[in-house]
Structure formats: C-alpha cells, structure tokens
N, C-alpha and C positions, 0 to 999 in steps of 0.2 A: 652598469654593475649587475652581476648575475644574482638571481634570487637566492635567498637564504635556504640552506638545507641542513637540517640537524638530524642525527640518528639517535635512537634509544641507547645505543652503546656509548655514545659520547656523553649523554646525560648521566648514565650510571657511573661513568668514569669520574665525574666531578662530585659524586655522592648522592645523586637522586635515588630514592628507594624504589623497589619494584612496586608496580601498581599503576593505576590510571593516571597518576600525576605525570608520568613520563609522556604518555600520549597527549594529555592536555597541554603540557608545556610545549611539545613539538608543534601541535596544531596552532596554538596561540602565537607563538614566536614566528613561525613560518608565514603566518597570515598578517600579523600586525607589524612585524619587524623585517619584512621580506627584503628590504633594500638596505638594511643596516649591516655593517661589517660583522662577520661571524665572531671575531674576537670580542667585540663589544657586547654582543648578545650573550655569549658564554659567561662573561664577567657579571652581567646583569642577573643571569640565572643563578650564579653562585651567591650573589648578594641576597636574592629572594630565599634561597635555601638556608642561608646562615641566619636570617632574621625575617621569617615570613610575616610576623605581626606588623612589621613596618610597611607592608605592602597591601594590607587588607582593604585600604581605601583607594587603592590604585585602580583606575577604570579598566585597565587591561590586565595587569598582573595579579589582581585579587583572586581570580579563579585558581591560579597556580598556588598562591600563598595559602588559600583555604585548605588545599589538599595536603599542605605540609604542616598544618596546625595539629596539635594533639586532639584526639577524638573526644567529643562530649557525649556522654551516655544519654539516651533518650528516656523519657519518663515511661514507665510500664503501664500507666493507667489507660483505660479505654477512652478514646476520643468520642465526643458527642457530635451528632449532626446538628446543623442549624434548624431551629424550629420552623422557620419559614425559608424556603429555598429562593434562589434567584428566579426572576421571571424569565421564561424562555418561550420562543414562538414555535408553533407546530404547523407544518404544512401538510395538507391532506389528512387531517386528523380523523376524518370519517373512515379512512382505509387503514388505520394503524391499530394493531391489537393492544388491549389494555395492559398486558404484561410489559410491553415495550414502553408504554406511557409511564407505568409505575417505576421502571428502571430509570427513566429520565428524571422523574420527580425526585427520586432518591439522590441521583447525581447532583441535582440542583441544590441540595442541602449540604453538600460538602463545604467545610470551612474555607477551602481554597478556590471554590467556584466563583467565577466573575460573570460569565455570560454563557448562553447555550441556545440550541435550536434542535428541532427534530425534523428530519427529512421525510418526504412522502413515501419512500420505499422502506421505512423503518419496520423492524421486527425484533423479537427478543434475542438477546445475546448474553455474553458474560461481561460483567462490569457495566460499561456503557451499552445501550442497545445498539444493534446494527442500524446505521442511519442517525446516530447520535453525534452531536457537535457540542463540545464543552471547552470553554476557555477558562484557564486557571492562572493563578498568580504564583510564579516561581515554583511550580510543581508539575511533575509529569506522572501520569497514571499509566503504568504498563498495560493494564487491561482496558484502559481508555483508548489505547492505540490498537490493541488486539494481538492475536497470535500470529497472523500472517502479515508481519510488518511490511509496509510499503507495497502491498498488493496493488496492481495497477492495470490500466488498459494501455495498449500501444497499437496505433493504427498507421500503416504505411499505405499511401495512395499512389497507385501506378497508372500511368497513361496507357492503359491496355483496355481494349474493347471488352466489356463484360460478356459478350457472346462467347469469348474464348473459354469461359468457365464451363460452358456446355460442350463446345466443340473439342476442347482438350481436357475434359474432366479427369481422365485417368492420370494426366501429367500433374495437374494441381493436387489431386488426391495423393499421389505418390510423394510429392514434395512435403505435404503436411506430415505424412507418416515418417519421413526421414529427417525432418528438421528438429524434432524434439522428442522427449519421452514423457509419458504420463504415468501416474501412480504415485502414491505417497512415499514409497521407498525407492523410487526409480533413480538409478545412477548410471552414468556413462562409463564405459570401460576405459575410454581415453578422454582425459580432461581437455576442455577448451582453454585457449589462452585469452586472458582479459586482465587489464591493469588492476581491476578491483581486488583480485586475489593477492596482489602485492601490498595492499594496504597494511601499514605497520601495526594497526590495531590487532590484526590477527596474531601478531607475535608478542604483543604487549599485555593483552588481557588474557588471563588463564582460561576463561570460559571460551573465548573465541579461538584460542590456540588449539583447543581440543576439537573444535568444530571445523577447522580449516580444511582438512582432508576431505571430509564428506561434502562440504560446501562446494569444493572444486569439482567433485565428481557429479554434483547436481546442477552445476552451472549450465543454463540453457534448457533445463527440464521444466515441466509445466505442472506437476502435481496432480491432484485429484479433485473431487467435488465439482464445483461450478467453474473450474478453470478450463480454458479452451484455446485453440488456435484455429482460425477459420478464414476462408476466402469468401468474399461477398461483393455486392455491388454498392459502390459509393455514388451518391447522387448529390450534386450541388445545383440548386435552383438558380442562384445568382451569385456572382463573385462577392465574397466578403473580404475587406481589406486585411483583417487579421489572419484569416485562414489562408488567403492568397491563392486559391484554386479557382480557375475559371469554371463557369457553369458547364455542366456536362455529366456524363456517367463514366465511372472508372472502376477498375478492379481494386479492391481493398483487401489488405491482410490485417486481421485484427486478432490480438492475443490478450489473454487475461490470466495472470498468475502472479505469485508473490515471491517471498524470500525463502520458501521451502523450509527445510529442517533448521536452517540457521535462525530465521526469525522466530520460529516456534520455541526453540531452546532459549533464546534471549528473553522472550516474553515470559515464559514460565519461571526462569531463574530469578528475574528481577521482581516478578510479582510476589514470589515467596518472600523476598527481602522486604518489599514494601509492606506486606501484610504483617511481618514480624515487627516492623518499626512503627506502623500506624494501626493500632488496634481499633477497628471500627465495629459498629453493630453488625450482626450477622448478615443482614440483607444488603449491607454496603461493603462487605468484606473485600470483594474483588475490585473496589474502587480505591484501594489503598494507593497512596502516592509516595513519590520520592521528591525531596526538595532539590532544586538544581544547584544549590550551593553546598550540598553534602556529597561525599565521595561516591556513594552508590547512584545518586541521581545523575551526576555528571558522567559516570561510567555508562549508565543505561543510555543517556542521550547520545553518546558517541557510538555505542553499539547499535542503537536504533537507526541512526543515520547511515552507518555502514550497511545494515540490512537493507535499507532503502536503495542504496547504490547497487547492492548485489542484485536486488529484484529487477532493477532497471537493466543491469548487465545481462540478466537471463533473457529478457525480451530482445535486446539488441543482438545477442548471439543468434537467436531464432530468426529474426528479421534479416540479419546479414547473410545467413545461410540461404534463405529463400531468394533474396535479392541476387545473390551470385548465380543461382540456378535460373532465375528469370533473365539474367544478363543485362540488368538495368537497375538504376537507382530510383527510389521512390521520388515522386514529385514533392511530397510533403509527408512528414511524420508528426503525428499528434500523440502525446503521452500525458496521462494524468494518473495520480495515485490516491489511494485512501489508506485507512489503517496506519495513520501516521500522526505526528505532532509537529506543529510549526511554531516558530517564534514570530509573533505578529504584534501589531499595534491595535489596541481596542480603546476607543475614546481617550486617546493620548497616553494610555498605559501599555507597558510591555507585558504581554500575556503569552501563555502557551495554549494554542488551539488544537485540541484533539479532534480528529475527524475519523470516526470508526464507521466504515461503510458509508462515508460521505466524502465528497471531493471539493477542492478549492474552486470557488466561483467568483474570485475577485474581478474587478473591471478588466474585460478583454482577455481573461485567461481561458484558453481553449481546453476542451475535454471531450470525452466520449462517454455517453450514457447508454449502455446496451440494453436490449430487451430480453429475448430468450433465444433459443436455438432456431426459432422460426420467426420471431418478431423483429421488426425493424428497430434499430437503435439510432441514436442521434449524436451528431457532432455539434457541440454547443460552445457558446462564448459567454463567460460570466458577466453579470451586470454590476457586481460589487454591492450587493444588497446587505446592509447592516443588520436587517431583521433576521437573516439566516447566518450571521457571523461569516459573511462572504463564502457561503457553502451551497452545495446542491447535492442531489442524490447521486449514488454511484451506480444505479441500475434500476431495474423494475422492482426488485425486492421480492422475497418469498411470500407466497400466499399460503402454501402448505409446508409443514415440516417434512423432512425427508421420509420419515416413517409413514406419515399419512399419505404422501405421494405414492410410495411403494404399495400401500394397501388399496388405494382407490383408483389408480391409473392402470389401464391395461396396455399390453404391448400392441394390440391391434389399434387402440386409440392413438397411440404415439405414431404408429406406422401411417395411419390415415392423415394425421396432422402434418407429418413430414411431406407426404405426397401432395397434400393440398397446397403447400407453400413451395414445393419444388426444392426441398432441402435434402442433401445427401449427408447422412450422419455416420461418422466413423467413431465407434465407441459410444459413450454416453449411456445413461440408465434412466429408469422411470423416475428416479428422484430428481432428475434434471429436466423432465419433460416440460414443455411450455405451459401446461395446465398448472404446474406447481408455482408459477410466478404471477405477480400482479400484472394488470394490463399496463404496459409501458406508456400508452397514450394518456391514460388517466393520471399516471404519475407525472407526466410532463405537463398536463393541464394544471396540476397542483403547484407547479413551480415556474409558471410563466413569468413571475416577477423576479426570478433568480437568474435565469439564463435565456439567451436568444439561440434559436436553432439556426445553424449555418450550413447544415448538410445532414445526410442520413447514410446509414449502413445497413444493408439487408443481407443476412447470412445465406450462403448457398452450399458451401462444402464445410462441414463442421467436424472438427476432431476434438474428442474429449477422452477422459479415462474410461475404461471399460472395454468389453469385447467388440471388435470391429464387425463381427458377424452377429446379427441380432437373432433372437429366438424365432421371430416370424420368418426371417430369411433362411434359417437353418431348417425349419419345418418344410419350407417350399423346396429346398434342395433335396431333402430326404424323399419327398413325394415324387420328385422328378427322377429319382434313381430307379 
C-alpha cells in the first residue's frame, strides 16, 4: 500500500479553517496513519472537525482537536518567577562572564523550567545566554532557541592529501568564492532547487508564505558575523567506530551558518506573541514562552523545525557544489546544530530542551566544535552526560564583544596571527579575529566529561563576510605601484 498523502486543498474542501491546524493535521495524519486508506483518514478528520471535544484525550488526534476548540483568553496579569530556581550545572565557570551567569539564574526561575546547564563557551545573549541549555515542560521559548534558528556546523571529509591545499591553493580559494554568498542581505540571482522549498508550511502559514521568495533566493548563502566556509586539514589519530574514518590526514570542508532571514523573522514574530501572552518581569521579558498545546506554540514549533531543515539545506547546497567541482564524494559528513529546541526525555518526563549556542552530546552523537579562524577545532562524540542535559559547547565562545575587538585589535596583529598559523583569510574582520575568542583548548578541558575527541580540524583557507582584500594588503599594493 502506498503512503498516505493529503493536501491542504483537500482539508479546506471538507471544512478545515485557514491556519496552522491544516499543517498540523497533514503532518500528524501522514505520519501516524501513513498506511491507512485515504477515505478512512478523511472520514476521521471530518469527525474530529465536527466534534473536537470528543478527541481531546486521544493520544494522536488531540493536537488537531485542540486547534479546533474555541480560544480561551489568557489572564492579563503579570506572571511571577519562582523564588528559588532549579539547580543547574556550570562547566568552566571561571571563564564565564557574570552577565551570562545572571541570565541563566533568571531562566532557572521560570515556572516552566525543569533542568538546565551552562556550557564553558557561554557568554551574554538575549533571553537565554549563548551556551545556555534549558529543559522546560510543554513550553517553547523562541528566544531560548535564538534568532538564527538551526545554525549548524557541517563537515565533509575528503580522501585528498592536505598538501593539495598548498599546491592548488588558487583552485580551493576559487571554489570557496563561487560556492556561496556572504553578507546579511545576500541573495542569489538564480535560486537553487531543493525539496525544502516545497514544504507545504510555506503555503499554509501566512508568515512563511511572505518569506518564501526571499528564503529561496538565500538558499545556499552563508550570512555574516561568525559564519564561514573553509578548507582545512582533518586529522584522525585512530579509527573510531562511530566516526568510521581510518587514521590519517585528510582535506576537510567545514561550514558554519544558519537559517538566514527566514529564522530571524520566525524568531522575532513569535517572540512578540510570547511576550504579549506571558507578561514576565522586565529582566525575564525575553524568556516568554508559548505552550505547545496552544495554537501559537504549535505554529512556532512547526516553523522552527522548517527553519532547521532550511539551514541544513543551505549547507548541503554549498557542500554539493564543491563536491561536484572536486569530482568526488566525501568519505564522511558530520553535521550538528545549535539554536534549536528538541523533544527529549528527562528523568522519565517529556521535556523540551533548548540549546542556544550549545549542541546535543547524547551517547555517541557526533559533532564539530570549532576554534577560531586559526585555532584547531575538534570532531567529538557525545558521552550522554545527564549533568549537562546531554549537551556540549558549540565552539570556543567569545572573549570580547564585537565593539571591543574592533577597538583593541589591529590589522597588523591579525595579519601576523594568520601568517603564524599559515591561514589564508578571504573576507573576515577584526571582530572575528582569533584574539576575540576564548582558548578552545581551555574550553575542551572544561568539558572532558561531556565529549570524547575523535578527530581534529585545522583551518587553512577561510572565507567569511567582508572585503577579500585586507587593509594591510591594499597598503602593500599601493606601495608597490
């Protein structure tokens, strides 16, 4: 029997109202009733529509039924934080700024908070601190996920001698330049093809419908800030069963970027809704949540997951372009993401785990924890440590704010640092200089109980947002004229 396929048009034809209920019904039925005859499924959906109250206790159909029930108005009073917050573990506390600690203490006092942890790369953010992990009960916090929804690392490992990065530097440099676009508003003139753009949520949710065109033009782009695409040297000391790569040195292609304007618009739109529904004290305002059994919460959940799929698609477009130019497939691809919320089990309870600038580190889950544009990063395997809510850091973490970095780091210092490590930088600015980041090795020492290192990645040709000709290079050229 073929798998069940239902369209939004068919649901509207039997009386389903416009809104997230259509997408929710499609997703649930196509997953839970995929081998049931379509006629039976449509009759069942008609029954839920006619009497939603009768299905509120149904394990599968309750989510659809709740969307069809009359709305209940929320209380307009301000919500109070718990006097004593939940206990949470801090890794590398001596290297974490007090403002980030304060943000985590505030998040721990939320009425919906269940468990938490703070990673060693933590620093101040909006809502949850960057590096913050928070498990909640039946609630999702848009700013607990963050603006760049589903931001991720993606590593392709190629059976190519790393010496080629030097011998054919111009080739690899050109491929980075042609594979993607950098800049906050960057868009391609011609859109790439990818199935994520056919997701029906783009046509069912009004917000996403308006974002579809721009998202398509940004598919495969990389954004600005600390996002990058780079070639480097992957080194595996000994074969790990989970990674599955033999000991040796290889060429690696590593990318870091997220969901672009799509994720930012989703985050800001639903944060405003959450703040309007959950009036919290001023210092906790950006921790406002949406319940997953209310319309806006389910709508955000679907949109967040789509943004995550979109972010992954952006990486795959980039990696596929370069693989085609290299004329070979990668031996292994490792991908892990942060700025997301997952449905997980915690001490036997169903919870929502927010990892803002933190990545999953469940038992044997692979990930990449990068350093900086000159510092070696690490391929890791999670240990499944409950003390960190099965999480680890997402990078080295910022040591300086962008403004402080711009004020205190010179172009000559950056030039000397790149030369010292033999790194060719395309784009990039002083705000992303290695000095602006924590020492990745100190961060890794602080989370030895959370992950095992199974390989390393050392950057060699780095592409970021910003001018490809640096001020010191420009000066040298002028002097030579």
